[in-house]
TORSE-824842 format. One record per residue (C-alpha): residue in three letters; x, y, z; chain; residue number from 0. Coordinates in Angstrom, 3 decimals. Layout:
<atoms>
+------+----------+----------+----------+-------+-----+
: rest :        X :        Y :        Z : kette :  nr :
+------+----------+----------+----------+-------+-----+
:  ALA :        X :        Y :        Z :     A : NUM :
...
+------+----------+----------+----------+-------+-----+
</atoms>
This chain:
<atoms>
+------+----------+----------+----------+-------+-----+
: rest :        X :        Y :        Z : kette :  nr :
+------+----------+----------+----------+-------+-----+
:  GLN :   30.161 :   28.528 :  -75.866 :     A :   0 :
:  VAL :   29.506 :   31.378 :  -74.137 :     A :   1 :
:  GLN :   27.639 :   31.797 :  -70.834 :     A :   2 :
:  LEU :   26.551 :   34.267 :  -68.321 :     A :   3 :
:  VAL :   26.170 :   33.782 :  -64.901 :     A :   4 :
:  GLU :   24.388 :   35.915 :  -62.854 :     A :   5 :
:  SER :   24.304 :   36.072 :  -58.893 :     A :   6 :
:  GLY :   23.509 :   38.325 :  -56.135 :     A :   7 :
:  GLY :   19.436 :   38.938 :  -56.190 :     A :   8 :
:  GLY :   16.894 :   38.360 :  -53.046 :     A :   9 :
:  LEU :   14.602 :   39.427 :  -51.103 :     A :  10 :
:  VAL :   15.254 :   43.162 :  -49.088 :     A :  11 :
:  GLN :   13.423 :   45.511 :  -47.304 :     A :  12 :
:  SER :   12.621 :   48.948 :  -48.913 :     A :  13 :
:  GLY :   15.567 :   51.541 :  -48.632 :     A :  14 :
:  GLY :   18.100 :   48.357 :  -48.428 :     A :  15 :
:  SER :   20.972 :   47.397 :  -51.140 :     A :  16 :
:  LEU :   22.137 :   45.194 :  -52.976 :     A :  17 :
:  ARG :   24.918 :   43.993 :  -55.503 :     A :  18 :
:  LEU :   24.394 :   42.053 :  -58.412 :     A :  19 :
:  SER :   27.095 :   40.632 :  -60.186 :     A :  20 :
:  CYS :   27.254 :   39.062 :  -63.491 :     A :  21 :
:  ALA :   30.378 :   36.793 :  -65.300 :     A :  22 :
:  ALA :   30.790 :   35.860 :  -68.717 :     A :  23 :
:  SER :   32.932 :   32.787 :  -69.357 :     A :  24 :
:  GLY :   33.826 :   30.794 :  -72.971 :     A :  25 :
:  ASN :   34.998 :   31.691 :  -76.256 :     A :  26 :
:  ILE :   35.383 :   35.354 :  -75.782 :     A :  27 :
:  PHE :   37.428 :   37.739 :  -77.590 :     A :  28 :
:  ILE :   36.274 :   40.807 :  -76.817 :     A :  29 :
:  ILE :   32.965 :   42.234 :  -74.448 :     A :  30 :
:  ASN :   31.824 :   45.378 :  -75.576 :     A :  31 :
:  THR :   28.723 :   46.775 :  -74.227 :     A :  32 :
:  MET :   27.356 :   45.297 :  -70.630 :     A :  33 :
:  ALA :   23.980 :   46.451 :  -69.607 :     A :  34 :
:  TRP :   21.219 :   45.491 :  -67.130 :     A :  35 :
:  TYR :   17.662 :   45.118 :  -67.896 :     A :  36 :
:  ARG :   14.959 :   43.944 :  -65.706 :     A :  37 :
:  GLN :   11.228 :   42.521 :  -66.101 :     A :  38 :
:  ALA :    8.747 :   42.977 :  -63.633 :     A :  39 :
:  PRO :    5.422 :   40.361 :  -64.007 :     A :  40 :
:  GLY :    3.244 :   41.671 :  -66.921 :     A :  41 :
:  GLN :    5.693 :   44.382 :  -68.049 :     A :  42 :
:  GLN :    7.958 :   44.289 :  -70.742 :     A :  43 :
:  ARG :   11.728 :   43.660 :  -70.271 :     A :  44 :
:  GLU :   13.344 :   47.239 :  -69.786 :     A :  45 :
:  LEU :   17.014 :   48.993 :  -70.002 :     A :  46 :
:  VAL :   18.128 :   49.352 :  -66.311 :     A :  47 :
:  ALA :   21.988 :   50.569 :  -66.831 :     A :  48 :
:  ALA :   24.589 :   49.943 :  -69.729 :     A :  49 :
:  ILE :   28.514 :   50.667 :  -69.706 :     A :  50 :
:  THR :   30.393 :   50.465 :  -72.927 :     A :  51 :
:  SER :   33.770 :   49.125 :  -72.864 :     A :  52 :
:  GLY :   35.339 :   52.585 :  -72.468 :     A :  53 :
:  GLY :   33.484 :   53.487 :  -69.159 :     A :  54 :
:  SER :   30.804 :   55.380 :  -70.317 :     A :  55 :
:  THR :   27.342 :   54.580 :  -68.708 :     A :  56 :
:  THR :   23.841 :   55.075 :  -69.377 :     A :  57 :
:  TYR :   20.811 :   54.678 :  -67.007 :     A :  58 :
:  ALA :   17.018 :   54.444 :  -66.929 :     A :  59 :
:  ASP :   15.564 :   57.794 :  -65.223 :     A :  60 :
:  SER :   13.814 :   55.915 :  -62.480 :     A :  61 :
:  VAL :   17.261 :   54.365 :  -60.921 :     A :  62 :
:  LYS :   19.542 :   57.280 :  -61.705 :     A :  63 :
:  GLY :   21.334 :   58.422 :  -58.424 :     A :  64 :
:  ARG :   20.242 :   54.975 :  -56.862 :     A :  65 :
:  PHE :   21.975 :   52.254 :  -58.620 :     A :  66 :
:  THR :   25.593 :   52.573 :  -60.180 :     A :  67 :
:  ILE :   26.789 :   49.696 :  -62.862 :     A :  68 :
:  SER :   30.796 :   49.209 :  -63.071 :     A :  69 :
:  ARG :   32.680 :   46.470 :  -64.964 :     A :  70 :
:  ASP :   35.951 :   44.549 :  -64.424 :     A :  71 :
:  ASN :   37.227 :   43.678 :  -68.058 :     A :  72 :
:  ALA :   39.784 :   41.232 :  -66.303 :     A :  73 :
:  LYS :   37.143 :   39.239 :  -64.893 :     A :  74 :
:  ASN :   34.632 :   39.640 :  -67.813 :     A :  75 :
:  THR :   32.019 :   40.834 :  -65.132 :     A :  76 :
:  VAL :   29.722 :   43.419 :  -64.729 :     A :  77 :
:  TYR :   28.073 :   44.731 :  -61.300 :     A :  78 :
:  LEU :   25.170 :   46.646 :  -60.460 :     A :  79 :
:  GLN :   25.163 :   48.244 :  -56.974 :     A :  80 :
:  MET :   21.426 :   49.003 :  -56.060 :     A :  81 :
:  ASN :   21.039 :   51.158 :  -53.197 :     A :  82 :
:  SER :   17.922 :   52.889 :  -51.606 :     A :  83 :
:  LEU :   15.647 :   50.056 :  -53.155 :     A :  84 :
:  LYS :   11.911 :   50.566 :  -53.761 :     A :  85 :
:  PRO :    9.253 :   48.102 :  -54.099 :     A :  86 :
:  GLU :    9.014 :   48.926 :  -57.796 :     A :  87 :
:  ASP :   12.657 :   47.698 :  -58.505 :     A :  88 :
:  THR :   10.728 :   44.220 :  -57.658 :     A :  89 :
:  ALA :   11.632 :   42.270 :  -60.995 :     A :  90 :
:  VAL :   13.767 :   39.610 :  -62.460 :     A :  91 :
:  TYR :   17.390 :   41.276 :  -63.565 :     A :  92 :
:  TYR :   18.934 :   39.908 :  -66.603 :     A :  93 :
:  CYS :   22.408 :   41.113 :  -67.289 :     A :  94 :
:  GLN :   23.112 :   41.173 :  -71.175 :     A :  95 :
:  PHE :   26.789 :   41.335 :  -72.747 :     A :  96 :
:  ASN :   27.428 :   42.451 :  -76.846 :     A :  97 :
:  ILE :   30.275 :   39.701 :  -77.192 :     A :  98 :
:  MET :   32.882 :   39.250 :  -80.215 :     A :  99 :
:  THR :   33.812 :   35.299 :  -79.812 :     A : 100 :
:  MET :   37.252 :   34.025 :  -80.934 :     A : 101 :
:  ARG :   35.489 :   32.320 :  -83.601 :     A : 102 :
:  ASP :   33.927 :   35.453 :  -85.190 :     A : 103 :
:  ARG :   35.897 :   38.199 :  -84.611 :     A : 104 :
:  LEU :   33.943 :   40.553 :  -86.910 :     A : 105 :
:  LEU :   30.300 :   40.634 :  -85.586 :     A : 106 :
:  GLU :   29.419 :   41.267 :  -81.744 :     A : 107 :
:  TYR :   26.165 :   39.226 :  -81.063 :     A : 108 :
:  PRO :   23.956 :   39.458 :  -77.651 :     A : 109 :
:  TYR :   24.292 :   36.931 :  -74.861 :     A : 110 :
:  TRP :   21.793 :   36.817 :  -71.669 :     A : 111 :
:  GLY :   21.933 :   35.866 :  -68.087 :     A : 112 :
:  GLN :   19.374 :   33.399 :  -66.617 :     A : 113 :
:  GLY :   17.735 :   36.115 :  -64.814 :     A : 114 :
:  THR :   18.271 :   36.922 :  -61.205 :     A : 115 :
:  GLN :   15.100 :   37.499 :  -59.156 :     A : 116 :
:  VAL :   15.347 :   40.969 :  -56.894 :     A : 117 :
:  THR :   12.515 :   41.195 :  -54.432 :     A : 118 :
:  VAL :   11.775 :   44.565 :  -52.312 :     A : 119 :
:  SER :    9.105 :   44.394 :  -49.450 :     A : 120 :
:  SER :    7.593 :   47.558 :  -48.209 :     A : 121 :
+------+----------+----------+----------+-------+-----+
</atoms>
């Protein structure tokens, strides 16, 4: 009933920039926190950045000052602007939304995107 579709990944040289997008569609009542996670080969998935419905943001220490998360509530979309990319940023990036659906307006559930590959070459 709810789908998250990501776009914007790719291959970039060290020091370059990419912008990821993730849009939700379906039977949505409210989207609360939106977040980006990433998972590198052989490593656990980690939180990169999150933004609440009120606009408060949180960042992993490793990306502070380089990445910016933002959201467009009218479009049910979250963005991740990634600047000064480093090879260690290479990973599959996943968006994650906490959503209350029209069917159940009392509880929120986590929904995940399919993941998009970001590769930073040195």
